[in-house]
Backbone as a printed PyTorch tensor [residue, N CA C, xyz], in Angstrom:
tensor([[[260.8290, -57.9860, -29.4160],
         [259.9940, -57.7020, -28.5400],
         [258.6640, -58.1210, -29.3830]],

        [[257.0880, -58.2160, -28.2010],
         [255.9360, -57.7400, -28.8400],
         [255.0230, -57.4160, -27.8480]],

        [[254.0990, -56.7290, -28.5410],
         [253.3080, -56.0220, -27.9340],
         [251.8090, -56.8610, -28.1030]],

        [[250.9560, -56.7940, -26.8690],
         [249.2300, -57.2090, -27.1510],
         [248.4230, -55.7950, -26.8260]],

        [[247.2940, -55.1880, -26.9640],
         [245.9680, -54.8960, -26.7510],
         [245.8600, -54.7210, -24.8840]],

        [[245.8550, -53.9650, -24.1150],
         [245.5370, -54.6670, -22.6590],
         [244.1510, -53.5220, -22.4080]],

        [[242.9240, -54.4550, -22.6200],
         [241.4270, -53.6840, -22.5600],
         [241.6590, -53.0280, -20.8180]],

        [[242.2460, -54.2620, -20.3890],
         [242.2880, -54.0010, -18.4270],
         [242.5300, -52.4660, -17.9010]],

        [[244.1580, -52.7090, -18.6870],
         [245.1140, -51.4040, -18.0730],
         [244.2400, -50.1990, -18.3210]],

        [[243.7790, -50.4360, -19.7250],
         [242.6000, -49.1710, -20.5050],
         [241.4210, -48.9920, -19.6420]],

        [[240.8490, -49.8650, -19.1110],
         [239.8190, -49.3460, -18.1520],
         [240.6000, -49.1290, -16.6390]],

        [[241.5410, -49.2210, -16.6500],
         [241.8270, -48.4530, -15.0190],
         [242.4920, -47.2180, -15.5120]],

        [[242.9800, -46.8320, -16.9790],
         [243.3720, -45.5610, -16.9530],
         [242.1440, -44.5250, -17.0720]],

        [[241.1160, -45.0990, -18.0430],
         [239.6430, -44.3510, -18.0140],
         [239.3270, -43.5170, -16.4580]],

        [[239.5560, -44.7440, -15.6580],
         [238.0240, -44.4550, -14.4580],
         [239.5150, -43.6850, -13.5400]],

        [[240.8990, -43.8310, -13.7320],
         [242.0290, -42.1920, -13.0020],
         [241.2530, -41.0780, -13.5650]],

        [[241.7710, -41.2040, -14.9350],
         [241.3560, -40.3510, -15.6290],
         [239.9820, -38.7900, -15.6090]],

        [[238.9310, -39.7510, -15.0540],
         [237.6030, -39.3740, -14.9410],
         [237.6850, -39.1880, -13.5100]],

        [[238.0910, -39.9520, -12.3810],
         [238.0090, -39.3600, -11.0500],
         [239.1580, -38.2060, -10.7640]],

        [[240.0650, -38.0180, -11.2170],
         [241.0870, -36.6200, -11.1170],
         [240.4350, -35.5610, -11.9290]],

        [[239.5170, -36.1220, -12.5440],
         [238.9150, -34.2880, -13.5520],
         [239.9770, -34.0890, -15.0620]],

        [[240.3250, -35.2980, -15.3220],
         [241.3960, -34.7760, -16.4210],
         [240.2320, -34.9020, -17.8370]],

        [[239.8120, -33.8200, -17.4350],
         [238.6230, -33.6840, -19.0700],
         [239.1050, -33.5660, -19.9270]],

        [[240.7810, -33.1570, -20.0230],
         [241.4280, -33.3390, -21.5130],
         [241.9440, -34.4240, -22.5930]],

        [[241.5740, -35.3600, -21.2630],
         [242.1620, -36.9550, -21.5770],
         [241.0230, -37.0580, -22.8800]],

        [[241.0710, -38.1790, -23.5750],
         [239.8930, -38.5200, -24.7050],
         [240.1620, -40.0900, -24.4240]],

        [[239.6930, -40.6390, -23.5880],
         [239.7480, -42.4300, -23.3890],
         [239.5070, -42.9030, -24.8090]],

        [[238.6440, -42.6160, -25.5420],
         [238.7140, -43.2900, -27.2390],
         [240.2580, -43.2060, -27.9180]],

        [[240.9620, -41.8960, -27.6230],
         [242.2690, -41.9540, -28.3110],
         [243.2740, -42.6080, -27.6160]],

        [[243.6160, -43.2010, -26.6380],
         [244.6330, -43.5330, -25.4600],
         [244.2790, -45.5020, -25.6360]],

        [[245.5150, -45.6620, -26.3000],
         [245.4940, -47.5570, -26.2340],
         [246.2160, -47.9650, -25.4020]],

        [[246.0650, -48.6580, -24.9020],
         [246.9710, -49.8050, -23.9680],
         [247.5720, -50.9960, -24.7470]],

        [[248.8270, -50.7730, -24.1140],
         [249.4870, -52.3820, -24.7410],
         [250.8110, -52.9080, -23.6390]],

        [[250.6140, -53.9900, -23.5450],
         [251.5220, -54.6750, -22.6970],
         [252.6100, -55.1980, -23.4520]],

        [[253.7960, -54.5960, -22.9450],
         [255.0170, -55.0320, -23.8620],
         [255.8860, -56.2460, -23.2830]],

        [[256.5950, -56.8930, -23.9640],
         [257.3290, -57.7740, -23.3900],
         [258.8210, -58.3550, -23.9450]],

        [[259.6510, -58.3340, -23.4540],
         [260.4810, -58.5490, -24.1580],
         [261.7070, -57.5980, -23.7400]],

        [[261.4380, -56.1540, -23.1370],
         [261.6570, -55.2040, -23.3340],
         [263.1080, -55.1310, -22.4030]],

        [[263.8990, -54.8000, -22.5190],
         [265.4760, -54.2250, -21.6570],
         [264.9960, -52.9980, -20.3770]],

        [[264.0370, -52.5700, -21.3370],
         [264.2690, -50.9410, -20.2970],
         [263.9660, -51.2410, -18.4700]],

        [[264.3120, -50.3490, -18.1850],
         [264.1340, -50.2990, -16.4630],
         [262.6940, -49.6510, -15.7450]],

        [[261.9160, -49.1750, -17.1010],
         [260.7400, -48.4240, -16.9310],
         [259.9920, -49.2660, -16.5270]],

        [[258.7710, -49.1690, -15.9070],
         [257.4420, -49.6270, -15.4910],
         [256.4320, -49.7300, -16.5530]],

        [[256.2380, -48.1260, -17.1910],
         [255.4480, -48.1650, -18.3750],
         [255.8670, -46.9240, -19.3290]],

        [[255.5990, -46.5560, -20.4920],
         [255.8260, -45.2330, -21.1070],
         [254.5230, -44.9430, -21.8220]],

        [[254.9990, -43.7620, -22.2040],
         [253.6960, -43.5320, -22.7480],
         [253.9130, -42.6530, -24.4020]],

        [[253.1650, -42.6590, -25.6930],
         [253.9370, -42.6930, -27.0700],
         [253.1810, -41.6560, -27.3210]],

        [[253.6950, -40.5170, -27.8470],
         [252.6640, -39.9780, -28.2830],
         [252.4510, -39.6740, -30.0470]],

        [[251.0960, -39.3860, -31.1150],
         [251.2350, -39.5990, -32.0160],
         [251.6610, -38.4190, -32.6320]],

        [[252.5710, -37.7670, -33.1590],
         [253.3480, -36.2450, -33.6270],
         [252.5280, -35.8360, -35.2570]],

        [[252.6330, -34.4900, -34.9370],
         [251.8320, -33.5400, -36.1240],
         [251.9080, -33.8360, -36.9550]],

        [[253.0870, -34.0470, -37.9620],
         [253.2520, -35.0150, -38.7160],
         [252.5130, -36.2120, -39.2260]],

        [[252.7870, -36.3390, -38.3260],
         [252.0510, -38.3140, -38.6090],
         [250.6070, -38.7250, -38.6540]],

        [[249.8470, -37.5290, -37.8620],
         [248.5100, -36.9100, -37.8880],
         [248.0980, -36.5030, -39.2360]],

        [[248.7370, -35.8530, -39.8140],
         [248.5710, -34.9780, -41.0540],
         [248.4230, -35.7380, -42.0900]],

        [[249.9560, -36.5300, -41.6840],
         [250.2080, -37.5720, -42.5100],
         [248.8790, -39.0340, -43.3660]],

        [[248.7740, -39.3180, -42.3030],
         [247.3490, -40.4560, -41.9340],
         [246.5180, -39.5070, -41.7150]],

        [[246.3040, -38.5370, -41.3620],
         [245.0700, -37.8500, -41.6840],
         [243.5800, -38.7390, -40.6800]],

        [[244.6290, -38.4780, -39.6870],
         [243.8980, -39.0120, -38.0780],
         [244.3450, -38.1900, -37.5000]],

        [[243.4550, -38.3350, -35.9330],
         [243.2990, -37.0030, -34.7140],
         [244.8390, -37.7550, -34.2710]],

        [[244.8070, -36.7060, -32.8360],
         [245.8590, -37.1240, -31.9960],
         [245.7220, -38.3420, -31.3090]],

        [[246.7350, -39.3700, -30.9580],
         [246.3940, -40.3360, -30.3090],
         [247.6310, -40.8900, -29.5080]],

        [[247.8300, -41.4630, -28.0240],
         [248.6200, -41.6980, -27.4740],
         [248.5150, -43.1270, -27.2750]],

        [[249.6330, -43.8690, -26.6870],
         [249.8060, -45.4230, -26.4610],
         [250.3000, -45.0470, -25.2080]],

        [[249.9080, -45.6430, -24.1310],
         [250.4930, -46.4290, -22.9820],
         [251.1040, -47.9930, -22.8470]],

        [[252.6880, -47.8740, -22.7690],
         [253.1880, -49.7010, -22.9030],
         [253.0880, -49.6410, -21.1980]],

        [[252.8990, -50.7600, -21.2610],
         [253.1960, -51.7250, -19.7830],
         [254.0790, -52.3960, -20.0440]],

        [[255.2490, -52.1780, -19.1160],
         [256.2680, -52.5990, -19.4180],
         [256.1390, -54.5700, -18.2600]],

        [[256.4540, -55.6620, -19.0040],
         [256.1130, -56.8320, -18.3460],
         [257.8050, -57.1970, -18.0340]],

        [[257.4650, -57.9650, -17.2140],
         [256.5470, -58.5390, -15.7590],
         [257.0980, -57.4020, -14.9230]],

        [[258.0980, -56.5500, -14.9410],
         [258.1300, -55.3540, -13.9490],
         [256.9250, -54.8800, -13.2060]],

        [[255.7860, -54.0110, -14.5100],
         [254.8840, -53.7930, -13.9370],
         [253.7900, -54.5880, -13.0870]],

        [[253.7330, -55.9330, -13.3240],
         [252.8810, -56.5870, -12.7040],
         [253.3030, -57.1640, -11.4470]],

        [[254.7200, -56.8080, -11.0570],
         [255.0350, -57.2340, -10.0590],
         [254.9250, -56.3940,  -8.6920]],

        [[255.1990, -55.1000,  -9.2390],
         [254.6770, -53.6360,  -8.2620],
         [253.3440, -54.4700,  -7.8100]],

        [[252.8020, -52.9730,  -6.3440],
         [251.3080, -53.6490,  -5.9020],
         [250.5560, -52.4100,  -6.6540]],

        [[249.4140, -52.7770,  -6.5670],
         [248.0420, -52.3680,  -7.0970],
         [248.2810, -50.8560,  -6.9450]],

        [[248.3670, -50.0060,  -5.9050],
         [248.2470, -49.1450,  -5.8120],
         [249.5410, -48.1330,  -6.4610]],

        [[250.8110, -48.8050,  -6.2040],
         [252.1120, -47.9950,  -7.2180],
         [251.5380, -48.2540,  -8.7230]],

        [[251.1270, -49.7750,  -8.9100],
         [250.3250, -49.3200, -10.6920],
         [249.6870, -48.0570, -10.7360]],

        [[248.5830, -47.9030,  -9.8800],
         [247.6450, -46.4560, -10.3040],
         [248.9310, -45.8940, -10.3710]],

        [[249.5360, -45.2360,  -9.0830],
         [250.5180, -43.8120,  -9.3540],
         [251.5690, -43.7900, -10.9380]],

        [[251.8160, -45.1380, -11.1260],
         [252.7870, -45.2430, -12.4680],
         [251.2800, -44.8970, -13.3130]],

        [[250.3260, -45.5450, -13.4300],
         [249.3720, -44.6110, -14.2670],
         [248.9840, -43.3240, -14.6580]],

        [[248.5050, -43.1190, -13.1310],
         [249.1910, -41.1580, -13.0140],
         [250.3580, -40.7460, -13.3740]],

        [[251.0900, -41.0580, -13.3590],
         [252.4840, -40.1190, -14.1010],
         [252.2960, -40.3610, -15.1200]],

        [[251.8460, -41.3240, -15.8330],
         [251.8200, -41.1910, -17.5790],
         [250.9390, -40.5190, -17.6390]],

        [[249.9690, -40.4570, -17.7430],
         [248.5570, -39.9840, -17.6850],
         [248.9180, -38.1900, -17.6280]],

        [[250.4020, -38.1990, -16.6990],
         [250.3810, -36.0390, -16.3760],
         [251.2900, -36.0530, -18.2580]],

        [[252.0310, -36.9350, -17.9710],
         [252.6220, -36.8430, -20.0000],
         [251.5550, -35.9520, -21.2020]],

        [[250.4440, -35.9670, -20.7130],
         [249.4100, -35.7560, -21.5800],
         [249.1420, -34.5680, -21.6460]],

        [[249.5440, -33.2990, -22.6280],
         [249.4090, -32.0940, -22.7220],
         [247.9010, -31.8030, -22.1570]],

        [[247.4790, -30.1440, -22.1210],
         [246.1270, -29.7500, -21.6440],
         [245.6720, -30.0370, -23.4060]],

        [[246.5550, -29.5030, -24.1680],
         [245.7440, -29.6920, -25.3760],
         [245.1370, -31.3030, -26.6820]],

        [[245.7570, -31.9440, -25.6160],
         [245.3790, -33.0180, -26.2550],
         [246.2310, -33.4520, -27.4890]],

        [[247.3920, -33.0110, -27.9120],
         [247.7400, -32.5570, -29.5260],
         [248.9860, -33.7420, -29.8110]],

        [[248.6790, -34.7900, -28.8220],
         [250.2500, -35.8860, -29.3250],
         [251.5700, -35.8430, -29.3900]],

        [[251.4080, -34.1950, -28.5220],
         [252.8150, -33.9720, -28.0980],
         [253.0830, -34.7160, -26.6790]],

        [[253.9850, -34.5870, -26.3840],
         [254.2910, -35.3630, -24.8550],
         [254.9240, -34.5920, -24.0150]],

        [[254.2900, -34.2610, -22.4410],
         [255.0900, -33.0970, -22.1100],
         [256.2160, -33.8650, -21.4120]],

        [[257.1090, -32.6820, -20.8990],
         [258.1670, -32.6810, -20.1280],
         [258.3240, -33.2720, -18.9430]],

        [[259.2210, -33.7700, -18.2730],
         [259.0840, -33.9940, -16.4880],
         [258.8890, -32.5370, -16.1820]],

        [[259.4610, -31.5610, -16.7750],
         [259.7850, -30.2030, -15.8580],
         [259.7940, -28.9280, -16.9440]],

        [[258.9270, -28.3450, -16.5800],
         [258.8550, -26.8780, -17.8030],
         [258.6200, -25.8180, -17.0740]],

        [[258.6890, -24.6130, -17.0980],
         [258.9100, -23.8340, -15.8090],
         [257.6370, -23.3390, -15.2140]],

        [[256.3830, -24.0390, -15.8400],
         [254.8330, -23.8940, -14.8880],
         [254.5640, -25.7010, -15.0030]],

        [[255.3790, -26.0910, -15.3190],
         [254.8720, -27.8590, -14.8580],
         [255.5470, -28.5640, -14.2140]],

        [[255.8240, -29.5180, -13.1680],
         [256.5040, -30.5300, -13.2470],
         [255.8910, -31.6780, -12.9480]],

        [[256.7620, -33.2620, -13.1290],
         [256.0750, -34.3710, -12.4980],
         [256.8720, -34.8090, -11.7770]],

        [[256.5360, -34.7870, -10.6400],
         [257.1940, -35.0640,  -9.3440],
         [256.7670, -36.2540,  -8.5720]],

        [[257.4120, -36.9160,  -7.8970],
         [256.8020, -38.2660,  -6.9920],
         [256.0380, -37.3810,  -6.2450]],

        [[256.0130, -36.0570,  -5.4280],
         [255.2180, -35.0460,  -4.5950],
         [254.1110, -35.0630,  -5.3310]],

        [[253.7890, -34.5470,  -6.7080],
         [252.6120, -34.0820,  -7.7150],
         [252.0350, -36.1640,  -8.0550]],

        [[252.6760, -36.4640,  -8.1850],
         [251.6640, -38.0100,  -8.7200],
         [251.3260, -38.1980,  -7.2720]],

        [[251.8950, -37.8810,  -6.0790],
         [251.3050, -38.6210,  -4.5610],
         [249.9580, -38.1870,  -4.5140]],

        [[249.9140, -36.7530,  -4.2880],
         [248.7390, -35.5550,  -4.1150],
         [247.7340, -35.9450,  -4.9090]],

        [[248.0470, -36.2960,  -6.5750],
         [246.8700, -36.9440,  -7.2630],
         [246.5270, -38.3820,  -7.2000]],

        [[247.4320, -38.9230,  -6.0890],
         [246.5930, -40.2570,  -6.1360],
         [246.1580, -40.2020,  -4.7620]],

        [[246.1650, -39.4360,  -3.8510],
         [244.8830, -39.5800,  -2.3180],
         [243.9710, -38.3550,  -2.9410]],

        [[244.0220, -37.6040,  -3.6620],
         [242.9340, -37.1260,  -4.9720],
         [242.0980, -38.6670,  -5.3660]],

        [[242.9980, -39.0630,  -5.9980],
         [241.9430, -40.3120,  -6.2040],
         [241.3170, -41.1510,  -5.6160]],

        [[242.0320, -41.7580,  -4.4730],
         [241.6840, -42.3950,  -3.8000],
         [240.4540, -41.8360,  -2.8700]],

        [[240.3220, -40.1400,  -2.7080],
         [239.1750, -40.1550,  -2.0240],
         [237.6670, -40.1570,  -2.6320]],

        [[238.3710, -39.5970,  -4.0240],
         [237.3940, -39.8170,  -5.2830],
         [236.6820, -40.5110,  -4.9660]],

        [[237.8300, -42.2160,  -5.1790],
         [236.9760, -43.6080,  -5.0120],
         [236.0050, -43.8460,  -4.3450]],

        [[236.3730, -43.0000,  -2.5090],
         [235.9070, -43.3840,  -1.1620],
         [234.8900, -42.1290,  -1.0120]],

        [[234.7700, -41.8060,  -2.3130],
         [233.2350, -40.4890,  -1.8950],
         [233.1340, -39.0950,  -0.9270]],

        [[235.1320, -38.8950,  -0.9940],
         [235.3930, -37.8660,  -0.6470],
         [235.4070, -36.5910,  -1.2060]],

        [[235.1280, -36.6400,  -2.7270],
         [234.6160, -35.8120,  -3.6920],
         [236.1900, -35.4700,  -3.6280]],

        [[236.9720, -33.9460,  -4.3700],
         [237.5530, -33.9010,  -5.2400],
         [238.6680, -32.9500,  -4.0160]],

        [[238.6530, -32.4850,  -3.0380],
         [239.5170, -32.1990,  -2.0370],
         [241.1550, -33.1170,  -1.8990]],

        [[241.9130, -32.2150,  -2.0790],
         [243.1060, -32.7390,  -1.5440],
         [243.3330, -33.2920,  -0.4640]],

        [[244.6070, -34.0330,  -0.1220],
         [244.5640, -34.9580,   1.1210],
         [244.8730, -34.3650,   1.6810]],

        [[244.4130, -34.0440,   3.4940],
         [245.2230, -33.4630,   4.8040],
         [246.3600, -33.7120,   4.8780]],

        [[247.1810, -32.9620,   5.1130],
         [248.1570, -32.5720,   5.0520],
         [249.2160, -32.4410,   3.8620]],

        [[248.5080, -32.6500,   2.5780],
         [249.3960, -32.2330,   1.4980],
         [250.3260, -31.0280,   1.3800]],

        [[251.2870, -30.8020,   0.9130],
         [251.9570, -29.3910,   0.7220],
         [251.8030, -28.9470,  -0.5620]],

        [[251.7120, -29.9860,  -2.3050],
         [251.6800, -29.3420,  -2.8670],
         [250.5820, -28.3110,  -2.9110]],

        [[251.1520, -27.3520,  -4.4700],
         [250.3990, -26.4430,  -4.1020],
         [248.8930, -26.8450,  -5.7820]],

        [[248.0950, -26.9750,  -5.9140],
         [247.4010, -27.1160,  -7.3640],
         [246.7680, -25.7570,  -8.2980]],

        [[247.5380, -26.5130,  -9.2100],
         [247.1000, -24.4900,  -9.9640],
         [246.2340, -25.0080, -11.4890]],

        [[244.7380, -24.5530, -10.7220],
         [243.4800, -24.4730, -11.7760],
         [244.0560, -23.9260, -13.3650]],

        [[244.0300, -24.8570, -14.1130],
         [243.5740, -24.1320, -15.5670],
         [242.7210, -24.7080, -16.7130]],

        [[243.1040, -24.7570, -17.4800],
         [241.4980, -24.9480, -18.6190],
         [241.9900, -26.6350, -18.4370]],

        [[241.1330, -27.8380, -18.0380],
         [241.6380, -28.7500, -18.6220],
         [241.8180, -29.5810, -17.3270]],

        [[243.0550, -29.9920, -16.6200],
         [243.1250, -30.4750, -15.4340],
         [244.5880, -29.7080, -14.8920]],

        [[244.3140, -30.0190, -13.2730],
         [244.9110, -29.4380, -12.7110],
         [246.2360, -29.4690, -12.9460]],

        [[247.0230, -28.5620, -12.3110],
         [248.5250, -28.6300, -12.1860],
         [248.9790, -28.5080, -10.6340]],

        [[249.7770, -29.7550, -10.0790],
         [250.3340, -29.7430,  -9.5250],
         [251.4850, -29.1670,  -9.4990]],

        [[252.0920, -28.6820,  -8.6950],
         [253.2070, -27.4030,  -8.3250],
         [253.9510, -27.7250,  -6.7120]],

        [[255.4310, -28.3680,  -6.3720],
         [255.7340, -28.4180,  -5.1670],
         [255.3160, -27.3060,  -4.2240]],

        [[255.5380, -27.0540,  -3.3420],
         [254.8830, -26.1880,  -2.1030],
         [256.4950, -24.4080,  -2.8360]],

        [[255.8800, -23.5030,  -2.5710],
         [256.5210, -22.5560,  -2.6670],
         [257.5980, -22.4620,  -1.5130]],

        [[258.8250, -21.5940,  -1.8820],
         [259.8880, -21.6980,  -1.1540],
         [259.4470, -20.6860,  -0.0400]],

        [[260.1770, -20.7780,   1.4370],
         [259.7960, -19.9200,   2.1960],
         [260.5140, -18.3720,   1.7480]],

        [[259.6070, -17.2020,   2.5070],
         [260.5010, -15.9600,   1.7920],
         [262.0090, -16.2230,   2.4240]],

        [[262.5760, -16.3570,   3.6760],
         [263.6750, -16.6010,   3.7850],
         [264.6070, -17.1930,   2.6020]],

        [[263.6450, -18.5180,   2.3150],
         [264.7780, -18.9250,   1.4620],
         [265.0420, -18.8700,   0.1220]],

        [[263.2490, -17.6590,  -0.3390],
         [263.8500, -16.6730,  -1.8800],
         [264.5530, -15.5180,  -1.6350]],

        [[264.5750, -14.8370,  -0.7860],
         [265.5240, -13.8030,  -0.2630],
         [266.8460, -14.8510,  -0.0220]],

        [[267.4460, -15.3780,   0.4930],
         [268.8180, -16.4790,   0.5950],
         [269.4340, -16.6780,  -0.9740]],

        [[268.3270, -17.0890,  -1.8950],
         [268.5950, -16.9330,  -3.0780],
         [268.7390, -16.0290,  -3.6830]],

        [[268.2610, -15.1180,  -3.6400],
         [268.6830, -13.6650,  -4.1670],
         [269.9320, -13.2700,  -3.9660]],

        [[270.7860, -13.2150,  -2.9410],
         [271.1280, -12.6950,  -2.0290],
         [272.5120, -13.6950,  -2.9640]],

        [[272.5580, -14.9920,  -3.4350],
         [273.9260, -15.6900,  -3.9930],
         [274.2390, -15.2690,  -5.0740]],

        [[272.8050, -14.7990,  -6.2350],
         [273.2270, -14.3960,  -7.3190],
         [274.9440, -13.2930,  -7.4090]],

        [[275.0620, -13.9210,  -8.5020],
         [276.7810, -12.9660,  -8.7560],
         [275.9060, -11.5940,  -9.0490]],

        [[276.8170, -10.5360,  -8.6410],
         [276.3880,  -9.0130,  -9.4690],
         [277.4070,  -8.8350, -10.5570]],

        [[277.3520,  -8.4020, -11.7200],
         [277.7710,  -8.1680, -12.3570],
         [276.8670,  -6.9300, -13.7940]],

        [[277.8520,  -6.6800, -14.5250],
         [277.7590,  -6.1510, -15.7820],
         [277.1590,  -6.4730, -16.3600]],

        [[275.8540,  -5.8290, -17.1620],
         [274.7630,  -5.8590, -18.2340],
         [275.1960,  -5.5280, -19.2070]]])
């Protein structure tokens, strides 16, 4: 395997992060590389610099977004943007060098959340502001830094049905 720096992808990531309001992302501490020779089926990966390494090397948090070639280049431009949004979602609001998992109790990276952010990115690029796309069904939860996109809440009937299925036992 070998890698080469990719300024073109870095510029795209910068533009996407800015358009989506990901103020917690520091583009100067994100490095983009194109990886050749990987047997992975992924299109891209993100690597964080753990706290231990930061302390030993006396450096600040950083991330490397690796684009897997030739898989990534075969994708249409819009799908490439979705993949880059997905990778940006792995960066926590603290920009600590850690990697956010796909699922936590308060955060999820799903196709739906990526699609909603992609539509917002397109709307921002075309001057429509930061409003979510019409017809999107996810919830945008605002907090510090970037908004978190969660899937829609289940209906009241679905929540009640789920409660009824829980086994009752002694505690």
